[in-house]
N, C-alpha and C positions, 0 to 999 in steps of 0.2 A: 572482489577487492576494489572498492570504489576509489577512483582517482579522476581528476586531480583534486577535487574537493573532498571533504570528509576524511582527510588524511592526517589529522593532527598527531595521532599516536605514532604513525610512521615518521613524520617530520621530526618530532621530538626525540624519537629513538635514534634516528640517524644523526641528529645533532649531538646526542650524547656519545655516539660511536665516534664522531669526528673529534670530540674533545679528548676521548680516551687515547686514540692513536696519535693525535697531535702531541699529547703529553709524553708519549713514548718516542717522539721524534720522527714518526713515519707519516709525513704529510701526504704522500701518494695514497696510502691506505685510508687515511683520514678523509680525503675528498672523494673517494671512490663512489660512495652511495649518498652523498649529500642531496637533500631534496629542496633546499631553500638557498636562494642567493643571499650570502651573508651580508651583503651591502644593500639589500632591498629595504627601502624606507616607505613602502606603500602602506597606507592606512585604509583598511577595509573591514567590513563586518560580514560574516557569513549569515545565512538565514538563522542559524542557531546562535548568532552573536559571537562567534570566534573571530579572532584577529590573526590567526596563524595556522590555518587548517588546510591550506591549498598548496599542493606541490608546484614548484616552478618548472614550466616546460622549456625554459630558455637555457637551462644548464644541462649538459650532456650526462652528468651523473644521475639525474632523475631517470633517464631512460635506461641507464645501466642497472639501476635499482629495479625498475619495472621488469626488465628482462630476467633478472635474477629471481624475482618473486614468481613470475609466471612459470619459469623453469622449475622451481621447487614445488609449486602447487601441482604442476603436471606430473612431476615425479611421484608425489604422494599418491595421486590417483592411480598411477600405474602400479605402484607397489601394493595398493589396496585392492587391485583386481577390478577397478572400475575406471577405465581410461576416460580422461577429460575430453570433451568435444567442444563445449561452448565456454567462453570466458567473458563474464559480465564486468565491464570496466567502469560502469557508473557514468562518469563524464558530465555530471550535472552540478549545478550550484557553485560556479566558480566566479561569479560576477564581482568585479571591483579589485581583483588582485593584479599584481605585477606591474602596475603603471609606473612605479618609481624603482623598478629593478634595473640596475646597470646592465645586467646580462641580457635583459629583454630589449633595452634601448639599443644595444649593439645589433640586435636582429632588425629593429625598426629602421635603422639607417642604411641597412644593406639594400641596395636598389634591385637586387636580382632574386631575392627569395620570396617576394610577394607578401611579406609580413610587415605591415605598416603601423598597426596599433594593437592593443591588447585584444580587440575584437577578432583579429585574425589568428590568435593563438589557439582557439578552440579547435578549429579545423586542422591546424598544424599538428596539434597533439593527437587528434584522431588518426591522422595519416601515419604518424610515427609509431603509435602503439599498435596500429593495424599491421604495420610491417613486422613488428615483433611477434604478434600473434600468428601471422602468416608463416613466419619462420618456424614456429612451434606447431604448425598444422592445426591451429585452433580457429573456431568461428568466433567472430567478434559479436558481442551483445552490449547494448548500452541503453540508457534512458533516451526517450525521444528528444528532449531538449539538448542532449549532448550530441545528437546526430543532425541537428538543424542549425546550420550556419549560413545565413543568406540563402536559405532554402534547404530542403532535405538533401543530404549527401547521397549520391547514388550508391546503393549497396554493392554493386559490382566492383566498385573501387576499393572495397574494404575486404578484410580477411574472411575467407570462407563464405558460408551461408549466413549472412548477418541477420541478427534479430534486433528488433526495436521493442523495448518495453515501454508502452505508452501509458502515461498517467494523467492525461488531460481530463479536467473536470467538465461535466455536462454544462454547467451554467456559465462557464467562461468560453462558450462557443467551441468546446473541445470535442464534440461528437465527431466532427469531420476529420480530426487528426488521426484517428484510428484507421479510417479508410485511406487517408492520404499516404500513410506509411506503408500500408499493404499495397496500394497501387504503385508505389515507388519500387516495390519488389522485396521489401523486408518481410521476414517472418515476424508477425506482430503478436506480442503477448499483452493481453488486456490487463491493466492494473489500475482501473478507475478508482480514484480516491473517494468519490461519493459513496462507494459501495464496499470496496474490498480493502480499505485501510483500517486495520484492526487497532490502531492507536487512537481511534475516534470512539466516543462513548456509545453505549447501548441505548441510552435515553438522553433526552434533553433535560438533564437534572444535575444540579451542582454536586450531588453525591456520587455521580458516575464520572470516573476519571476519563480523560481523553481530550484531544484537540477538537476544534469545531470549524476549522478553516474550509474544509471541503464539504462536510455534512454535519448538521447539528446532532444527528444520531444515526447509528447503523445497527439495527437489531438483526437477529437471525432470519426473520421473515423477509426483511428488505433484501438480504443477500439471496435468499431463495427465489425471490421475485425477479432477480436480475436476468437480463437476456443478453449474454455476452457476444453472440454472433450478429446482433442487430442493435448496435449502440443507440441510435436515435430513438428506437422504439421505447427505450426506458424512460423517455420523457413522460410517457403515459402515467407512470406510477411514482414519479419523483417530483420534487420541487427543488428550488435552489436552497442554500443554507439558511436563508431568512424566511423560508416557507412560501415563497412566491412561485406561481405556476411557470412551467417551461413550455417553449414552443420551438420545436426542432424539425428541420426538414432533412431527410436522408440524402447523402451525397453518393456518388458512384463508388462502387466497391468491386474490384475485379480479382481479388484474391482472398481466400478464407483466412481467418486468424489462426495462429498456431495454438494458442492456449490462453489460460486465465491464471492470474497469480494474486494471492492474498499477500498483504504486506503489514508488518508491524515494526514501527520505528521506536527505538527503545530509549531515546534521550529523556523521556518522562517516566520511564519504568525502572524500578530499582530492585525488585525482588522477583523470584521465580513464580511465586503464587500470583503476582500481578500479571505476569505474562500469561499464565494459564487462564486467569479470569478473562483477559482480553481476547484470547484465542478461542476458548471453548465456551459454548457450543457453536459459535459462528462458523468454525472451520468445517462443520458437517454440511452446512448449506453451500459453502464454497466448493466443496468436493462434488456435491450434487450438480451444481451448475457447470462445473468444469468437465465432468465426465458423462453428463446426460443432457441431451437437448430436449427441452420440454415441448410438448405438443401445442402449447399455447404461445410459443415464441414465433412471431410471424417471420417469414422469409424476408431477407433484405431486398428491397426494391428502391431504385433511385427515384428521388422526387416525392416521396411520401412524407406528409406532414403529421407529426405526432405532438399532441398537447397533453398537459397534465389534466386528467379527467377523473381522478379520485380526489380525496381530501376536500370534497364539497365544492369544487370549482365548477362553474357553469361552462358550457361549451360542448362541442361535438365529442361524443364518446366513441373513440376509435377501437376500443377493446372488444366490444360485442360479447359473444359467447365465451371468449377466452377468459373473462373474469371468473365465470363459474368453473371452467376447467382448472384454472390455477388454484382457486379456492379448494377444490376437491383434492388436488395434488398436495397442497399444503397440509390439509387435514391428515392425510395418510403419513406424510413426512413427520409432522409434529408428534403423532402417536408413536412412530418408530423411535424418535429421539427420546420422548418421555418414558416409554416403557422398556426400551432396550439399551440405547446408547449411553444415556446418563448413568445407568447402573454399571456399565463398563468403566466409565470415568471414575465413579465412586470406588470401584475395586482397584483401580490404578492410583488412587489417592490424588487425583487431579482436582485442583480447586477451581472448578468451572463456575461460571456465573449462573446463579439461580434466578429465574425470571421473577419480576415483581408482579404479584397478582393484580388483576383488574377487579374493582369492587365498587358497589353502590349501595346506598340504603334505599330500599323500595318498600314503602308502606310499613316502615318500622322493622323490616327484616334485612339481614345482610345477604346480598347476592355477590358471589365471588367466583372467579375462574382464573385459570393460569394457562399460558401459551403452550406448555408441554403437558398433555394429559399424563397422569400417573404420578405426578408430584403431589405431595400433601400440602394443603393450605391450612394455616393456623390464624387465629384471631385473638386479640387481647384488648382489654379495656384500659390497662395500666402499663403495658410493656413489660410486666414481670411475670404474670400468670398467663400462659398461652393454652388455648384449647383447639382441638382439631375441628376444622370446618366440615360440615355435612351438607351436601347439596340438597338432599331430600328432606332434611330437617333444619331449615335455615334458622339461625339464632336471631332473637330480638337484638337490635343494635341501634345505636345512636351515632350521629356524626361525631367523628373524633376517634372511633375505634381503629385499631391497628391491624393490618394483615401482613402476612409474609408467606413464602413458600419454603418447604422443608424437603431435603434430599432423603434418599433411602437410608443414609447413614446418620440422619438426624441433624445435619448441618443446616443452619438457617440462612436464608437470603436476606436482602435488605428489606426492612419493614417500611410501610407507608401508611399514612393517615388517610382514612376515608373521609372526604369532605362533602 
């Protein structure tokens, strides 16, 4: 339950509750769970361009509300037979709020509390919510930027065995952040946007939905290639979002990461089938990398320099035989997905993304393949009449022919023109 940012629904709900009880003449009940200073005139925009989505940490009712929410969620878990252990507070994306809040200004003028500006409120909030979680015997979890206030907050000062969910991008010099939080003592969950943000497109194509800020594309093979225990080594097989090569040197790492997490942010997603499209089949590769360490992932060593050495860039190739090992692993994995797992998704009526075939015209013949063996490829000259492609009897074709992949149930993927 993300807080303080990303909380517009809660803020609006508690404001409605305030008006309800005020109308009934019960001011005490009305103010019990308020999340905004009613006299706050701060003008700000969140990353998603909201102007009213951030809980105010300067009013006590905010923490009364948080304690109530934590208590109820813990109770739900207990009643469900699955006791809650970790509570992810989010704590990210709060920049710009509270500057003109009278309640906050009252804290700023107090010479004894160490809160002088809005920049001090992040750490203040973490300490307060940590106290609440500690009282409920829960471990605190948060995004890395929510735990970094003038330096990484020491995890021993927070509730339980604290976890840091680190989302730093490779090309923003973020590789060292994962190790830095582990070295500080946190249980680190890797959530690198370049690879495991499923709200990004499968391909760099305007017909594929998704953001581009972290990576221009993220297909299933890219996730399969990810090396989560050695973040700098991924520079070998990645570029920045503009396609430029990377150059990363590994830093010290004295604690292993706890896990890997895929993420899908839904502000640009409106329907269930869109969620299924963005998640499947990429989630299979996420599970493979989270649950199985590949033999082609090098052990982490301090001071090793990794450079982009695929994508036709010149330079020292640091992968060596690991390229062949990884290619062989991918071939097995792709066959398992194509011949077994996609059939299960079809049976469950999941609208997964069908891969776009690769195709060329070679000496007047159509040559086509698809990333997941077992899928059918079709071709068409007019987009109306489609024929099944046969690898052994390649059809005569001209530039402009259309190709697409077909699932076992007959569902068609996005068609592309062969140029």
